[in-house]
C-alpha positions in Angstrom: -115.6 26.1 2.0 -119.3 26.4 1.6 -121.4 24.0 3.8 -124.8 22.7 2.9 -127.0 20.3 4.8 -128.8 17.6 2.7 -131.9 16.2 4.5 -133.0 12.7 3.4 -136.2 10.8 4.1 -134.7 7.3 3.7 -132.0 5.3 5.6 -129.3 6.2 3.1 -128.7 8.1 -0.2 -126.2 6.9 -2.8 -123.3 9.2 -3.5 -124.2 10.0 -7.2 -127.8 10.7 -6.1 -126.6 13.1 -3.4 -124.6 15.1 -5.9 -127.6 15.4 -8.2 -130.0 16.2 -5.4 -127.7 18.9 -4.1 -127.5 20.4 -7.6 -123.7 19.9 -7.5 -123.8 18.3 -10.9 -126.2 18.5 -13.9 -126.7 14.8 -14.4 -126.0 11.3 -13.2 -123.5 10.9 -16.0 -121.6 14.0 -14.8 -121.7 12.6 -11.2 -120.3 9.3 -12.4 -117.4 11.1 -14.2 -116.5 13.3 -11.2 -116.7 10.4 -8.8 -114.6 8.0 -10.9 -112.0 10.7 -11.5 -111.4 10.9 -7.8 -112.8 14.4 -7.4 -115.2 13.6 -4.6 -114.3 12.9 -0.9 -116.5 11.1 1.7 -115.6 11.8 5.3 -112.2 13.2 4.2 -111.3 10.3 2.0 -111.5 10.1 -1.8 -114.3 7.9 -2.9 -114.6 6.4 -6.4 -117.8 4.3 -5.6 -120.7 6.1 -7.1 -123.1 3.8 -5.3 -121.5 4.4 -1.9 -124.3 4.5 0.7 -124.3 7.8 2.7 -126.1 8.0 6.0 -126.9 10.9 8.3 -123.7 12.4 9.6 -121.6 11.6 6.5 -119.9 14.5 4.8 -119.2 14.8 1.1 -116.8 17.4 -0.3 -116.8 18.3 -4.0 -115.7 21.3 -6.0 -115.1 23.5 -3.0 -118.3 22.7 -1.2 -119.2 20.4 1.7 -122.5 18.6 2.0 -123.6 16.9 5.2 -126.3 14.3 5.2 -129.0 14.6 7.8 -132.4 13.1 8.6 -135.3 15.2 7.3 -137.3 16.1 10.4 
C-alpha cells in the first residue's frame, strides 16, 4: 500500500476535503460518492461521514493508498 503524508495548516481537515487535497478524487462530488459507498476507511474503520474531522495522526485508506494527516511545519 502506498503511503502519503498530508500536511495541514489548520486544526483539522474534513474527510472529503482530504481526498480532494490529496488528489485521490477529481471532485467533491466524487469524494462524496466514494465515502457514502463505504470505500474509505479512517483509522482502520469504514467511514461514511464525508464531513468527518481528521486531525494529525489520523490515517485514511482509499483505493489502495494510505494518507496520514500531519501538521505542516
